[in-house]
Biopython code that builds the backbone (N, CA, C, O; Angstrom):
import numpy as np
from Bio.PDB.StructureBuilder import StructureBuilder

atoms = [
    (1, "THR", "N", (95.686, 103.965, 75.612)),
    (1, "THR", "CA", (94.740, 103.438, 76.245)),
    (1, "THR", "C", (94.666, 101.892, 75.857)),
    (1, "THR", "O", (95.363, 101.578, 74.892)),
    (2, "ILE", "N", (93.901, 100.848, 76.485)),
    (2, "ILE", "CA", (93.573, 99.302, 76.405)),
    (2, "ILE", "C", (92.604, 99.396, 75.353)),
    (2, "ILE", "O", (91.544, 99.984, 75.570)),
    (3, "HIS", "N", (92.916, 98.745, 73.940)),
    (3, "HIS", "CA", (91.741, 98.758, 72.926)),
    (3, "HIS", "C", (90.662, 97.867, 73.714)),
    (3, "HIS", "O", (90.915, 96.862, 74.378)),
    (4, "GLU", "N", (89.613, 98.356, 73.533)),
    (4, "GLU", "CA", (88.313, 97.635, 73.904)),
    (4, "GLU", "C", (88.240, 97.306, 75.190)),
    (4, "GLU", "O", (87.336, 96.507, 75.438)),
    (5, "ALA", "N", (88.968, 97.695, 76.203)),
    (5, "ALA", "CA", (89.190, 97.487, 77.692)),
    (5, "ALA", "C", (87.758, 97.063, 78.084)),
    (5, "ALA", "O", (87.398, 95.904, 78.287)),
    (6, "GLU", "N", (87.011, 98.149, 78.160)),
    (6, "GLU", "CA", (85.415, 97.901, 79.097)),
    (6, "GLU", "C", (84.809, 96.402, 78.165)),
    (6, "GLU", "O", (84.168, 95.542, 78.769)),
    (7, "ALA", "N", (85.049, 96.300, 77.005)),
    (7, "ALA", "CA", (84.044, 95.058, 76.779)),
    (7, "ALA", "C", (85.061, 93.888, 76.906)),
    (7, "ALA", "O", (84.614, 92.741, 76.916)),
    (8, "ARG", "N", (86.340, 94.094, 77.000)),
    (8, "ARG", "CA", (87.215, 92.769, 77.503)),
    (8, "ARG", "C", (87.413, 92.625, 78.952)),
    (8, "ARG", "O", (88.150, 91.764, 79.432)),
    (9, "ASN", "N", (86.791, 93.419, 79.596)),
    (9, "ASN", "CA", (87.094, 93.773, 81.168)),
    (9, "ASN", "C", (88.479, 93.900, 81.296)),
    (9, "ASN", "O", (88.820, 93.010, 82.076)),
    (10, "GLN", "N", (89.327, 94.455, 80.985)),
    (10, "GLN", "CA", (90.528, 94.771, 81.195)),
    (10, "GLN", "C", (91.009, 96.199, 81.740)),
    (10, "GLN", "O", (90.450, 97.255, 81.443)),
    (11, "ASN", "N", (92.100, 96.085, 82.561)),
    (11, "ASN", "CA", (92.992, 97.567, 82.933)),
    (11, "ASN", "C", (94.289, 97.256, 83.247)),
    (11, "ASN", "O", (94.738, 96.125, 83.430)),
    (12, "PHE", "N", (95.011, 98.542, 83.315)),
    (12, "PHE", "CA", (96.302, 98.041, 83.423)),
    (12, "PHE", "C", (96.517, 97.317, 84.377)),
    (12, "PHE", "O", (97.282, 96.383, 84.140)),
    (13, "GLY", "N", (96.147, 97.390, 85.328)),
    (13, "GLY", "CA", (96.577, 96.240, 86.721)),
    (13, "GLY", "C", (96.959, 94.950, 86.350)),
    (13, "GLY", "O", (97.919, 94.406, 86.896)),
    (14, "GLN", "N", (96.142, 94.269, 85.260)),
    (14, "GLN", "CA", (96.540, 93.004, 84.852)),
    (14, "GLN", "C", (97.300, 92.833, 83.908)),
    (14, "GLN", "O", (97.103, 91.900, 83.130)),
    (15, "ILE", "N", (98.259, 93.623, 83.768)),
    (15, "ILE", "CA", (99.235, 93.601, 82.417)),
    (15, "ILE", "C", (100.759, 93.708, 83.738)),
    (15, "ILE", "O", (101.027, 94.622, 84.518)),
    (16, "GLN", "N", (101.423, 92.464, 83.524)),
    (16, "GLN", "CA", (102.172, 92.492, 84.603)),
    (16, "GLN", "C", (103.898, 93.128, 84.132)),
    (16, "GLN", "O", (104.251, 93.030, 82.957)),
    (17, "ASN", "N", (104.624, 93.608, 84.947)),
    (17, "ASN", "CA", (105.837, 94.087, 84.745)),
    (17, "ASN", "C", (105.564, 95.265, 83.502)),
    (17, "ASN", "O", (106.546, 95.833, 83.024)),
    (18, "ALA", "N", (104.476, 95.523, 83.117)),
    (18, "ALA", "CA", (104.274, 97.126, 82.397)),
    (18, "ALA", "C", (104.771, 98.275, 82.659)),
    (18, "ALA", "O", (104.224, 98.750, 83.654)),
    (19, "TYR", "N", (105.721, 99.077, 82.134)),
    (19, "TYR", "CA", (106.309, 100.287, 82.846)),
    (19, "TYR", "C", (106.207, 101.065, 81.497)),
    (19, "TYR", "O", (106.063, 100.562, 80.382)),
    (20, "ILE", "N", (106.323, 102.574, 81.855)),
    (20, "ILE", "CA", (106.784, 103.403, 80.681)),
    (20, "ILE", "C", (107.856, 104.327, 81.230)),
    (20, "ILE", "O", (107.665, 104.838, 82.333)),
    (21, "ARG", "N", (109.019, 104.595, 80.522)),
    (21, "ARG", "CA", (110.188, 105.256, 80.914)),
    (21, "ARG", "C", (110.348, 106.168, 79.930)),
    (21, "ARG", "O", (110.260, 105.721, 78.787)),
    (22, "LEU", "N", (110.588, 107.489, 80.076)),
    (22, "LEU", "CA", (110.951, 108.382, 79.006)),
    (22, "LEU", "C", (112.350, 108.708, 79.443)),
    (22, "LEU", "O", (112.687, 108.690, 80.627)),
    (23, "TYR", "N", (113.258, 109.046, 78.321)),
    (23, "TYR", "CA", (114.648, 109.526, 78.624)),
    (23, "TYR", "C", (114.917, 110.805, 77.951)),
    (23, "TYR", "O", (114.258, 111.120, 76.959)),
    (24, "ASP", "N", (115.804, 111.532, 78.404)),
    (24, "ASP", "CA", (116.310, 113.017, 77.621)),
    (24, "ASP", "C", (117.767, 112.829, 77.502)),
    (24, "ASP", "O", (118.530, 113.303, 78.345)),
    (25, "ASN", "N", (118.277, 111.997, 76.247)),
    (25, "ASN", "CA", (119.652, 111.402, 76.568)),
    (25, "ASN", "C", (119.942, 110.393, 77.539)),
    (25, "ASN", "O", (119.487, 109.306, 77.184)),
    (26, "ASP", "N", (120.523, 110.364, 78.618)),
    (26, "ASP", "CA", (120.894, 109.363, 79.706)),
    (26, "ASP", "C", (119.874, 109.853, 80.836)),
    (26, "ASP", "O", (119.767, 109.073, 81.782)),
    (27, "LYS", "N", (119.212, 110.862, 80.881)),
    (27, "LYS", "CA", (118.402, 111.098, 82.127)),
    (27, "LYS", "C", (117.136, 110.709, 81.950)),
    (27, "LYS", "O", (116.526, 111.085, 80.949)),
    (28, "VAL", "N", (116.583, 109.945, 82.838)),
    (28, "VAL", "CA", (115.170, 109.594, 83.261)),
    (28, "VAL", "C", (114.090, 110.821, 83.402)),
    (28, "VAL", "O", (114.156, 111.369, 84.502)),
    (29, "VAL", "N", (113.054, 111.388, 82.456)),
    (29, "VAL", "CA", (112.423, 112.397, 82.667)),
    (29, "VAL", "C", (111.144, 111.918, 83.314)),
    (29, "VAL", "O", (110.560, 112.712, 84.051)),
    (30, "ALA", "N", (110.605, 110.625, 83.111)),
    (30, "ALA", "CA", (109.330, 110.154, 83.674)),
    (30, "ALA", "C", (109.238, 108.710, 83.596)),
    (30, "ALA", "O", (109.532, 108.098, 82.570)),
    (31, "ASP", "N", (108.794, 108.097, 84.773)),
    (31, "ASP", "CA", (108.827, 106.680, 84.981)),
    (31, "ASP", "C", (107.716, 106.272, 85.619)),
    (31, "ASP", "O", (107.415, 106.817, 86.681)),
    (32, "TYR", "N", (106.889, 105.205, 85.061)),
    (32, "TYR", "CA", (105.726, 104.797, 85.662)),
    (32, "TYR", "C", (105.573, 103.256, 85.601)),
    (32, "TYR", "O", (105.660, 102.669, 84.522)),
    (33, "ASP", "N", (105.333, 102.574, 86.821)),
    (33, "ASP", "CA", (104.910, 101.477, 86.594)),
    (33, "ASP", "C", (103.397, 101.543, 86.785)),
    (33, "ASP", "O", (102.671, 102.114, 87.598)),
    (34, "LEU", "N", (103.176, 100.690, 85.660)),
    (34, "LEU", "CA", (101.582, 100.660, 85.031)),
    (34, "LEU", "C", (100.622, 99.805, 85.748)),
    (34, "LEU", "O", (99.439, 100.129, 85.854)),
    (35, "ASP", "N", (101.181, 98.551, 86.320)),
    (35, "ASP", "CA", (100.166, 97.496, 86.977)),
    (35, "ASP", "C", (100.168, 98.109, 88.503)),
    (35, "ASP", "O", (99.272, 97.672, 89.225)),
    (36, "GLU", "N", (100.886, 98.876, 88.962)),
    (36, "GLU", "CA", (100.557, 99.610, 90.571)),
    (36, "GLU", "C", (99.938, 100.633, 90.436)),
    (36, "GLU", "O", (98.771, 100.646, 90.827)),
    (37, "MET", "N", (100.439, 101.660, 89.921)),
    (37, "MET", "CA", (100.128, 102.902, 89.773)),
    (37, "MET", "C", (98.781, 103.241, 89.239)),
    (37, "MET", "O", (98.122, 104.194, 89.655)),
    (38, "PHE", "N", (98.325, 102.269, 88.122)),
    (38, "PHE", "CA", (97.064, 102.726, 87.462)),
    (38, "PHE", "C", (96.426, 101.349, 87.294)),
    (38, "PHE", "O", (96.071, 100.858, 86.222)),
    (39, "SER", "N", (96.334, 100.826, 88.437)),
    (39, "SER", "CA", (95.723, 99.140, 88.366)),
    (39, "SER", "C", (94.489, 99.193, 87.921)),
    (39, "SER", "O", (94.223, 98.173, 87.285)),
    (40, "ASN", "N", (93.236, 100.272, 88.005)),
    (40, "ASN", "CA", (92.107, 100.269, 87.448)),
    (40, "ASN", "C", (91.727, 100.831, 86.618)),
    (40, "ASN", "O", (90.516, 100.785, 86.399)),
    (41, "GLU", "N", (92.677, 101.699, 85.691)),
    (41, "GLU", "CA", (92.655, 102.547, 84.923)),
    (41, "GLU", "C", (92.851, 101.785, 83.304)),
    (41, "GLU", "O", (93.653, 100.880, 83.071)),
    (42, "THR", "N", (92.106, 102.276, 82.507)),
    (42, "THR", "CA", (92.191, 101.783, 81.087)),
    (42, "THR", "C", (92.940, 102.591, 80.149)),
    (42, "THR", "O", (93.353, 102.064, 79.116)),
    (43, "ALA", "N", (93.140, 103.693, 80.369)),
    (43, "ALA", "CA", (93.784, 104.904, 79.942)),
    (43, "ALA", "C", (94.960, 105.761, 80.949)),
    (43, "ALA", "O", (94.875, 106.168, 82.108)),
    (44, "VAL", "N", (95.984, 105.815, 80.015)),
    (44, "VAL", "CA", (96.762, 106.678, 81.198)),
    (44, "VAL", "C", (97.313, 107.832, 80.319)),
    (44, "VAL", "O", (97.354, 107.676, 79.098)),
    (45, "GLN", "N", (97.759, 109.042, 80.923)),
    (45, "GLN", "CA", (98.142, 110.052, 80.229)),
    (45, "GLN", "C", (99.359, 110.415, 80.690)),
    (45, "GLN", "O", (99.350, 111.198, 81.639)),
    (46, "PHE", "N", (100.881, 109.894, 80.084)),
    (46, "PHE", "CA", (102.191, 109.698, 81.092)),
    (46, "PHE", "C", (102.676, 111.190, 80.875)),
    (46, "PHE", "O", (103.520, 111.452, 81.732)),
    (47, "GLY", "N", (102.413, 112.375, 79.936)),
    (47, "GLY", "CA", (102.895, 113.478, 79.839)),
    (47, "GLY", "C", (102.444, 114.535, 78.412)),
    (47, "GLY", "O", (101.685, 114.375, 77.456)),
    (48, "SER", "N", (102.977, 115.188, 78.678)),
    (48, "SER", "CA", (102.523, 116.204, 77.380)),
    (48, "SER", "C", (103.772, 116.836, 76.925)),
    (48, "SER", "O", (104.680, 117.163, 77.689)),
    (49, "PHE", "N", (103.779, 116.992, 75.665)),
    (49, "PHE", "CA", (104.744, 117.544, 74.711)),
    (49, "PHE", "C", (104.225, 118.946, 74.478)),
    (49, "PHE", "O", (103.123, 119.107, 73.954)),
    (50, "PHE", "N", (104.981, 119.964, 74.848)),
    (50, "PHE", "CA", (104.848, 121.477, 74.157)),
    (50, "PHE", "C", (105.717, 122.242, 73.846)),
    (50, "PHE", "O", (106.654, 122.093, 74.631)),
    (51, "LYS", "N", (105.994, 123.258, 72.859)),
    (51, "LYS", "CA", (106.782, 124.018, 72.296)),
    (51, "LYS", "C", (106.547, 125.515, 72.983)),
    (51, "LYS", "O", (105.472, 126.114, 72.996)),
    (52, "LEU", "N", (107.764, 125.965, 73.535)),
    (52, "LEU", "CA", (107.934, 126.987, 74.164)),
    (52, "LEU", "C", (109.412, 127.502, 73.717)),
    (52, "LEU", "O", (110.536, 127.000, 73.722)),
    (53, "ASP", "N", (108.740, 129.012, 73.247)),
    (53, "ASP", "CA", (110.162, 130.020, 72.358)),
    (53, "ASP", "C", (110.852, 129.080, 71.514)),
    (53, "ASP", "O", (112.052, 128.910, 71.728)),
    (54, "ASN", "N", (110.180, 128.323, 70.415)),
    (54, "ASN", "CA", (110.795, 127.402, 69.642)),
    (54, "ASN", "C", (111.605, 126.089, 70.199)),
    (54, "ASN", "O", (112.417, 125.455, 69.525)),
    (55, "GLU", "N", (111.235, 125.799, 71.555)),
    (55, "GLU", "CA", (111.813, 124.526, 72.083)),
    (55, "GLU", "C", (110.759, 123.628, 72.934)),
    (55, "GLU", "O", (110.132, 123.864, 73.967)),
    (56, "TRP", "N", (110.829, 122.422, 72.011)),
    (56, "TRP", "CA", (110.311, 121.408, 72.734)),
    (56, "TRP", "C", (110.451, 121.039, 73.942)),
    (56, "TRP", "O", (111.567, 120.649, 74.286)),
    (57, "LEU", "N", (109.245, 121.066, 75.010)),
    (57, "LEU", "CA", (109.491, 120.271, 76.482)),
    (57, "LEU", "C", (108.520, 119.324, 76.595)),
    (57, "LEU", "O", (107.694, 119.004, 75.739)),
    (58, "PHE", "N", (108.678, 118.841, 77.826)),
    (58, "PHE", "CA", (107.980, 117.657, 78.317)),
    (58, "PHE", "C", (107.553, 117.902, 79.690)),
    (58, "PHE", "O", (108.181, 118.447, 80.597)),
    (59, "LYS", "N", (106.729, 117.555, 79.689)),
    (59, "LYS", "CA", (105.616, 117.627, 81.244)),
    (59, "LYS", "C", (105.225, 116.434, 81.804)),
    (59, "LYS", "O", (104.242, 115.858, 81.338)),
    (60, "ALA", "N", (105.796, 116.002, 82.666)),
    (60, "ALA", "CA", (105.057, 114.614, 83.403)),
    (60, "ALA", "C", (103.815, 115.046, 83.886)),
    (60, "ALA", "O", (103.711, 116.116, 84.486)),
    (61, "VAL", "N", (102.715, 114.185, 83.642)),
    (61, "VAL", "CA", (101.313, 114.167, 84.074)),
    (61, "VAL", "C", (100.879, 113.087, 84.927)),
    (61, "VAL", "O", (100.253, 113.367, 85.950)),
    (62, "GLY", "N", (101.151, 111.807, 84.613)),
    (62, "GLY", "CA", (100.771, 110.679, 85.482)),
    (62, "GLY", "C", (99.333, 110.629, 85.838)),
    (62, "GLY", "O", (98.965, 110.452, 86.999)),
    (63, "ALA", "N", (98.395, 110.809, 84.687)),
    (63, "ALA", "CA", (97.042, 110.819, 85.303)),
    (63, "ALA", "C", (96.393, 109.666, 84.580)),
    (63, "ALA", "O", (96.583, 109.446, 83.383)),
    (64, "GLY", "N", (95.570, 108.895, 85.409)),
    (64, "GLY", "CA", (94.809, 107.465, 85.022)),
    (64, "GLY", "C", (93.374, 107.750, 85.061)),
    (64, "GLY", "O", (92.776, 108.412, 85.908)),
    (65, "TYR", "N", (92.820, 107.055, 83.845)),
    (65, "TYR", "CA", (91.102, 107.334, 83.598)),
    (65, "TYR", "C", (90.699, 106.090, 83.308)),
    (65, "TYR", "O", (91.381, 105.156, 82.885)),
    (66, "ARG", "N", (89.451, 106.130, 83.581)),
    (66, "ARG", "CA", (88.394, 104.935, 83.081)),
    (66, "ARG", "C", (87.786, 105.419, 81.815)),
    (66, "ARG", "O", (86.612, 105.782, 81.743)),
    (67, "LEU", "N", (88.619, 105.413, 80.822)),
    (67, "LEU", "CA", (88.078, 105.997, 79.191)),
    (67, "LEU", "C", (88.459, 105.255, 78.498)),
    (67, "LEU", "O", (89.431, 104.562, 78.798)),
    (68, "ASN", "N", (87.741, 105.128, 77.173)),
    (68, "ASN", "CA", (88.320, 104.586, 75.833)),
    (68, "ASN", "C", (88.853, 105.693, 75.244)),
    (68, "ASN", "O", (88.600, 106.805, 75.708)),
    (69, "LEU", "N", (89.926, 105.482, 73.783)),
    (69, "LEU", "CA", (90.495, 106.124, 73.101)),
    (69, "LEU", "C", (89.613, 107.388, 72.385)),
    (69, "LEU", "O", (90.260, 108.329, 71.927)),
    (70, "GLY", "N", (88.532, 107.398, 72.317)),
    (70, "GLY", "CA", (87.738, 108.147, 71.469)),
    (70, "GLY", "C", (87.169, 109.088, 72.822)),
    (70, "GLY", "O", (86.973, 110.297, 72.703)),
    (71, "ASP", "N", (87.014, 108.587, 73.693)),
    (71, "ASP", "CA", (86.790, 109.517, 74.917)),
    (71, "ASP", "C", (87.775, 110.335, 75.461)),
    (71, "ASP", "O", (87.558, 111.431, 75.977)),
    (72, "PHE", "N", (89.031, 109.709, 75.324)),
    (72, "PHE", "CA", (90.251, 110.501, 75.789)),
    (72, "PHE", "C", (90.703, 111.821, 74.765)),
    (72, "PHE", "O", (91.041, 112.926, 75.189)),
    (73, "VAL", "N", (90.627, 111.442, 73.386)),
    (73, "VAL", "CA", (91.027, 112.218, 72.147)),
    (73, "VAL", "C", (89.824, 113.369, 72.479)),
    (73, "VAL", "O", (90.211, 114.535, 72.561)),
    (74, "GLU", "N", (88.550, 113.122, 72.650)),
    (74, "GLU", "CA", (87.436, 114.250, 72.649)),
    (74, "GLU", "C", (87.791, 115.269, 73.861)),
    (74, "GLU", "O", (87.401, 116.422, 73.676)),
    (75, "GLY", "N", (88.430, 115.025, 74.993)),
    (75, "GLY", "CA", (88.750, 116.094, 75.777)),
    (75, "GLY", "C", (90.202, 117.077, 75.304)),
    (75, "GLY", "O", (90.765, 117.957, 75.955)),
    (76, "TYR", "N", (90.451, 116.661, 74.245)),
    (76, "TYR", "CA", (91.390, 117.637, 73.654)),
    (76, "TYR", "C", (91.027, 118.236, 72.120)),
    (76, "TYR", "O", (91.846, 118.644, 71.296)),
    (77, "GLN", "N", (89.874, 118.186, 72.006)),
    (77, "GLN", "CA", (89.154, 118.961, 70.892)),
    (77, "GLN", "C", (88.408, 120.177, 71.067)),
    (77, "GLN", "O", (87.869, 120.715, 70.100)),
]
sb = StructureBuilder()
sb.init_structure("model")
sb.init_model(0)
sb.init_chain("A")
sb.init_seg("    ")
for serial, (resi, resn, name, xyz) in enumerate(atoms, 1):
    if name == "N":
        sb.init_residue(resn, " ", resi, " ")
    sb.init_atom(name, np.array(xyz, "f"), 0.0, 1.0, " ", f" {name:<3s}", serial, name[0])
structure = sb.get_structure()
């Protein structure tokens, strides 16, 4: 999330050249261009890590929201 995004009238579209790229060794497993894909959002869930049969896995999500951190975390409680 962007800290105090609503009060500051900010979103990911205002950040130039912002991106997230996750690697597993040399392999890209997720790649998001924040200023284009999430231009109006203040929070982004890039993916989820989860454990299955003693193995940690990553699932790309790529979902944007207009929420603050508290609202976002509340969805997982």
